[in-house]
C-alpha positions as CSV (number, residue, x, y, z in Angstrom):
1,X,-223.5,-39.4,112.7
2,X,-219.8,-39.4,113.4
3,X,-217.9,-39.0,110.2
4,X,-214.2,-39.3,109.7
5,X,-211.6,-39.2,106.9
6,X,-209.1,-42.1,107.3
7,X,-206.4,-44.3,105.7
8,X,-206.5,-48.0,106.3
9,X,-202.7,-48.1,105.3
10,X,-200.1,-45.7,104.1
11,X,-200.7,-46.8,100.6
12,X,-204.5,-46.2,100.6
13,X,-206.0,-42.9,99.5
14,X,-207.9,-40.8,102.1
15,X,-211.5,-42.0,102.3
16,X,-214.7,-41.2,104.0
17,X,-215.9,-43.3,107.1
18,X,-218.6,-43.5,109.6
19,X,-217.7,-44.5,113.2
20,X,-220.0,-46.9,114.8
21,X,-219.3,-48.6,118.2
22,X,-215.5,-48.6,117.7
23,X,-215.5,-49.5,114.2
24,X,-215.1,-47.5,110.8
25,X,-217.5,-48.2,108.0
26,X,-216.1,-47.3,104.7
27,X,-218.9,-45.3,103.2
28,X,-218.1,-45.7,99.4
29,X,-217.7,-49.4,99.7
30,X,-220.8,-49.7,101.7
31,X,-222.7,-47.9,98.8
32,X,-221.1,-50.1,96.3
33,X,-222.0,-53.3,98.3
34,X,-225.6,-52.2,98.7
35,X,-226.4,-50.5,95.5
36,X,-226.7,-47.0,97.1
37,X,-224.8,-44.1,95.5
38,X,-222.6,-42.9,98.3
39,X,-219.4,-40.7,97.9
40,X,-215.9,-41.5,99.1
41,X,-214.9,-38.1,100.5
42,X,-216.1,-35.7,103.2
43,X,-216.6,-32.7,100.9
44,X,-218.5,-34.7,98.3
45,X,-220.8,-36.0,101.2
46,X,-221.5,-32.6,102.3
47,X,-222.2,-31.3,98.8
48,X,-224.7,-34.1,98.3
49,X,-227.0,-32.9,101.0
50,X,-229.6,-34.2,103.3
51,X,-230.8,-37.1,101.0
52,X,-227.5,-38.7,100.8
53,X,-227.2,-38.3,104.7
54,X,-230.5,-40.0,105.2
55,X,-229.5,-42.8,102.9
56,X,-226.1,-43.5,104.7
57,X,-228.0,-43.3,108.1
58,X,-230.6,-45.9,107.1
59,X,-227.9,-48.3,106.3
60,X,-226.2,-47.7,109.5
61,X,-229.3,-48.0,111.4
62,X,-229.4,-51.7,110.5
63,X,-226.5,-52.3,112.8
64,X,-222.9,-53.5,112.2
65,X,-223.9,-57.1,112.0
66,X,-226.1,-56.4,109.0
67,X,-223.2,-54.8,107.0
68,X,-221.0,-56.5,104.6
69,X,-217.9,-57.5,106.6
70,X,-215.5,-56.1,103.9
71,X,-216.8,-52.5,104.6
72,X,-216.1,-52.5,108.4
73,X,-212.6,-51.9,110.1
74,X,-211.6,-51.6,113.7
75,X,-211.2,-47.9,114.5
76,X,-207.9,-48.7,116.2
77,X,-206.5,-50.1,112.8
78,X,-206.8,-47.0,110.8
79,X,-205.1,-43.6,110.7
80,X,-207.4,-40.6,111.1
81,X,-206.7,-37.5,109.1
82,X,-208.3,-34.1,109.3
83,X,-212.0,-34.6,108.5
84,X,-211.5,-32.2,105.6
85,X,-207.8,-32.6,104.8
86,X,-207.6,-29.7,102.5
87,X,-210.5,-27.2,102.8
88,X,-211.6,-25.4,99.7
89,X,-211.3,-22.0,101.4
90,X,-209.5,-20.4,104.3
91,X,-210.9,-21.1,107.7
92,X,-213.0,-18.3,109.2
93,X,-211.4,-17.6,112.6
94,X,-213.4,-15.7,115.4
95,X,-211.3,-13.7,117.8
96,X,-212.2,-12.5,121.3
97,X,-215.4,-14.4,121.4
98,X,-215.4,-15.3,125.2
99,X,-215.7,-12.5,127.7
100,X,-212.9,-13.7,129.9
101,X,-210.7,-14.2,126.9
102,X,-211.3,-10.6,126.0
103,X,-210.2,-9.5,129.5
104,X,-206.9,-11.6,129.4
105,X,-206.1,-10.4,125.9
106,X,-206.6,-6.7,126.9
107,X,-204.2,-7.3,129.8
108,X,-201.3,-8.9,127.9
109,X,-201.9,-8.6,124.1
110,X,-202.9,-4.9,123.9
111,X,-206.2,-5.6,122.5
112,X,-209.2,-3.4,123.4
113,X,-210.7,-3.9,126.9
114,X,-214.2,-3.2,125.8
115,X,-216.3,-6.2,124.4
116,X,-216.5,-6.2,120.6
117,X,-219.7,-4.8,119.4
118,X,-219.5,-7.2,116.3
119,X,-217.6,-10.4,115.6
120,X,-213.9,-10.1,115.1
121,X,-213.0,-12.2,112.1
122,X,-209.7,-13.4,110.7
123,X,-208.4,-16.1,108.3
124,X,-206.3,-19.2,108.6
125,X,-205.0,-20.6,105.2
126,X,-205.8,-24.2,104.2
127,X,-202.2,-25.1,104.7
128,X,-202.7,-24.8,108.4
129,X,-204.9,-27.9,108.7
130,X,-203.2,-31.0,110.2
131,X,-205.0,-34.2,111.3
132,X,-205.0,-36.0,114.6
133,X,-201.7,-36.8,116.0
134,X,-199.8,-34.8,113.3
135,X,-197.1,-32.6,114.8
136,X,-197.4,-29.0,115.3
137,X,-194.5,-27.3,113.8
138,X,-192.4,-24.8,115.9
139,X,-190.1,-22.7,113.6
140,X,-187.9,-20.8,116.2
141,X,-186.7,-18.3,113.4
142,X,-190.3,-17.0,113.2
143,X,-191.8,-17.3,116.6
144,X,-190.7,-17.5,120.3
145,X,-194.4,-17.2,121.5
146,X,-196.4,-20.1,120.3
147,X,-199.7,-20.3,122.1
148,X,-202.7,-22.6,122.2
149,X,-206.6,-22.1,121.9
150,X,-209.1,-24.8,121.8
151,X,-212.2,-24.2,119.8
152,X,-215.5,-25.6,118.6
153,X,-215.5,-25.6,114.8
154,X,-218.7,-25.3,112.8
155,X,-218.8,-26.9,109.4
156,X,-221.2,-25.4,106.8
157,X,-223.5,-27.7,105.0
158,X,-225.6,-25.5,102.5
159,X,-224.8,-22.2,100.9
160,X,-225.5,-19.4,103.2
161,X,-225.9,-15.8,101.7
162,X,-227.3,-13.1,103.8
163,X,-229.0,-15.6,106.1
164,X,-231.0,-14.6,109.2
165,X,-229.8,-15.6,112.6
166,X,-233.0,-17.5,113.0
167,X,-232.3,-19.6,109.9
168,X,-228.4,-19.8,110.4
169,X,-228.2,-23.1,112.2
170,X,-230.1,-24.8,109.4
171,X,-227.0,-24.2,107.3
172,X,-224.7,-26.1,109.6
173,X,-223.6,-29.7,108.6
174,X,-221.8,-30.5,111.8
175,X,-219.1,-29.7,114.4
176,X,-215.6,-30.7,115.1
177,X,-212.6,-29.6,117.3
178,X,-209.8,-27.2,116.4
179,X,-206.8,-25.9,118.0
180,X,-206.1,-22.2,116.8
181,X,-202.2,-22.3,117.3
182,X,-201.1,-18.7,117.5
183,X,-197.7,-17.0,117.2
184,X,-198.3,-14.0,119.5
185,X,-195.1,-12.3,118.3
186,X,-196.1,-12.4,114.7
187,X,-199.0,-9.9,114.8
188,X,-198.4,-7.1,112.2
189,X,-200.2,-3.8,112.6
190,X,-203.1,-5.3,114.0
191,X,-203.1,-8.1,111.2
192,X,-203.3,-11.6,112.5
193,X,-202.9,-13.9,109.5
194,X,-199.1,-14.3,110.0
195,X,-199.7,-15.1,113.6
196,X,-202.6,-17.6,112.9
197,X,-201.7,-18.9,109.5
198,X,-198.5,-20.7,109.7
199,X,-198.1,-24.4,108.5
200,X,-199.7,-26.8,111.1
201,X,-201.5,-24.1,113.0
202,X,-204.9,-25.7,112.7
203,X,-205.0,-29.1,114.2
204,X,-208.6,-30.4,113.2
205,X,-210.7,-33.4,114.0
206,X,-210.9,-36.2,115.0
207,X,-214.2,-36.3,113.3
208,X,-217.3,-34.2,112.3
209,X,-220.4,-34.9,114.2
210,X,-223.5,-34.1,112.3
211,X,-225.6,-31.3,113.7
212,X,-228.7,-33.5,114.4
213,X,-226.7,-35.6,117.0
214,X,-225.1,-32.4,118.7
215,X,-228.3,-30.9,119.9
216,X,-227.4,-27.5,121.5
217,X,-224.0,-26.4,120.2
218,X,-224.0,-23.7,123.0
219,X,-223.9,-26.2,125.8
220,X,-220.6,-28.0,125.3
221,X,-217.6,-28.2,127.6
222,X,-214.3,-27.6,126.0
223,X,-210.8,-28.0,127.6
224,X,-207.2,-28.1,126.8
225,X,-204.1,-29.4,128.7
226,X,-200.4,-28.9,128.0
227,X,-198.1,-31.8,129.3
228,X,-201.1,-33.1,131.3
229,X,-201.7,-29.8,133.0
230,X,-205.1,-28.2,132.4
231,X,-205.0,-24.8,130.9
232,X,-208.4,-24.2,129.6
233,X,-211.9,-25.3,130.6
234,X,-215.2,-23.5,129.7
235,X,-218.5,-24.1,128.1
236,X,-219.7,-22.8,124.6
237,X,-222.6,-21.1,126.4
238,X,-220.1,-18.3,127.3
239,X,-219.6,-17.5,123.7
240,X,-220.1,-13.6,123.2
241,X,-221.4,-14.2,119.6
242,X,-223.3,-17.4,119.3
243,X,-223.0,-19.4,116.2
244,X,-226.2,-18.0,114.4
245,X,-224.8,-14.6,114.9
246,X,-221.5,-15.5,113.4
247,X,-223.1,-17.1,110.4
248,X,-225.5,-14.2,109.8
249,X,-222.7,-11.7,110.2
250,X,-220.1,-13.4,107.9
251,X,-222.8,-14.2,105.2
252,X,-223.8,-10.5,104.9
253,X,-220.9,-9.9,102.6
254,X,-219.2,-13.3,102.0
255,X,-220.9,-16.3,100.8
256,X,-220.4,-19.4,103.1
257,X,-220.4,-22.5,101.0
258,X,-220.6,-26.3,101.9
259,X,-217.5,-27.4,103.5
260,X,-216.5,-24.0,104.9
261,X,-215.2,-24.0,108.5
262,X,-215.8,-21.4,111.3
263,X,-213.5,-21.7,114.4
264,X,-215.7,-20.2,116.9
265,X,-213.3,-18.7,119.3
266,X,-211.5,-19.6,122.5
267,X,-212.2,-19.2,126.2
268,X,-209.8,-17.9,128.8
269,X,-206.7,-19.6,129.8
270,X,-204.2,-19.1,126.8
271,X,-200.6,-18.9,127.5
272,X,-200.3,-15.2,126.7
273,X,-202.8,-14.4,129.4
274,X,-201.0,-16.2,132.2
275,X,-198.6,-14.6,134.7
276,X,-195.9,-15.3,133.8
277,X,-196.7,-15.9,130.2
278,X,-196.3,-19.6,128.9
279,X,-195.5,-20.7,125.4
280,X,-195.3,-23.9,123.6
281,X,-191.9,-25.5,122.9
282,X,-190.6,-28.5,121.0
283,X,-191.4,-31.6,123.2
284,X,-194.7,-30.2,124.5
285,X,-197.8,-32.2,124.2
286,X,-201.2,-30.5,123.7
287,X,-204.4,-32.4,124.3
288,X,-207.9,-30.9,124.0
289,X,-211.5,-31.8,123.5
290,X,-215.0,-30.8,123.1
291,X,-217.5,-33.1,125.0
292,X,-219.7,-34.9,122.6
293,X,-217.4,-34.2,119.7
294,X,-214.0,-35.7,120.3
295,X,-210.4,-35.1,121.4
296,X,-207.1,-34.2,119.9
297,X,-203.5,-34.9,120.9
298,X,-200.5,-33.3,119.3
299,X,-196.7,-33.0,120.0
300,X,-194.8,-29.8,119.2
301,X,-191.7,-30.4,117.1
302,X,-188.8,-28.2,115.9
303,X,-188.5,-27.4,112.3
């Protein structure tokens, strides 16, 4: 399934939808119309687990023509929000998780030139999250080195505590796209949260594709452009630490809960790694995508 959080109008509350053939099906209204108990938010849907997912899938399998017309809206007529507009916890970010990115970071950001022996984990506050099309906020008083990083995001579906690598993917609900916006001049004594954690620094969406439809998450092309010029293109097969390793490592000491988000790292091609270095400025437009998941487009504005 391809799931979104959307508003049908500016007055409406955010609600859960399923995307089918260019239309959005209102999940809660579908449940009310068919007598099936279905939730109205993404986090509640994730919390409900596999039985609720199967119940929704059975209804969708009947086809759009079989659904009550009042629950179906053209996708073009709604406003998409971040799939989880306000996560319950900070996003788990993974640094230096593509070999070529390790090399370019060592050249320009004074990070270690050797490949990490274990995942490099940082945190992005929940206030970093913005939805499709929302502006990335450039505060010139804080940064003059705003950078881009396209990433595959993995969303946890069931509680993971000290899980093995072999069992780890069973805990993934689905996948989405995230831009890990970074202020390179805001790193402090090796700590990254000010660099990574400013408002609007986690564009997220446009949807969550459930894991059963993704297949192999380690064979997905990801790319990013700035003002129409391609800056990043790679494949998730080049991750240094694959998603099962990340989940197993994090869950050794921190419980992963339904709705938690792991941004799995970025490939080479970031602005800091270029010669000369390139940065994002107000007026720039960033577009990115992960094949089979979706695309994002965001303008940079001054604040």
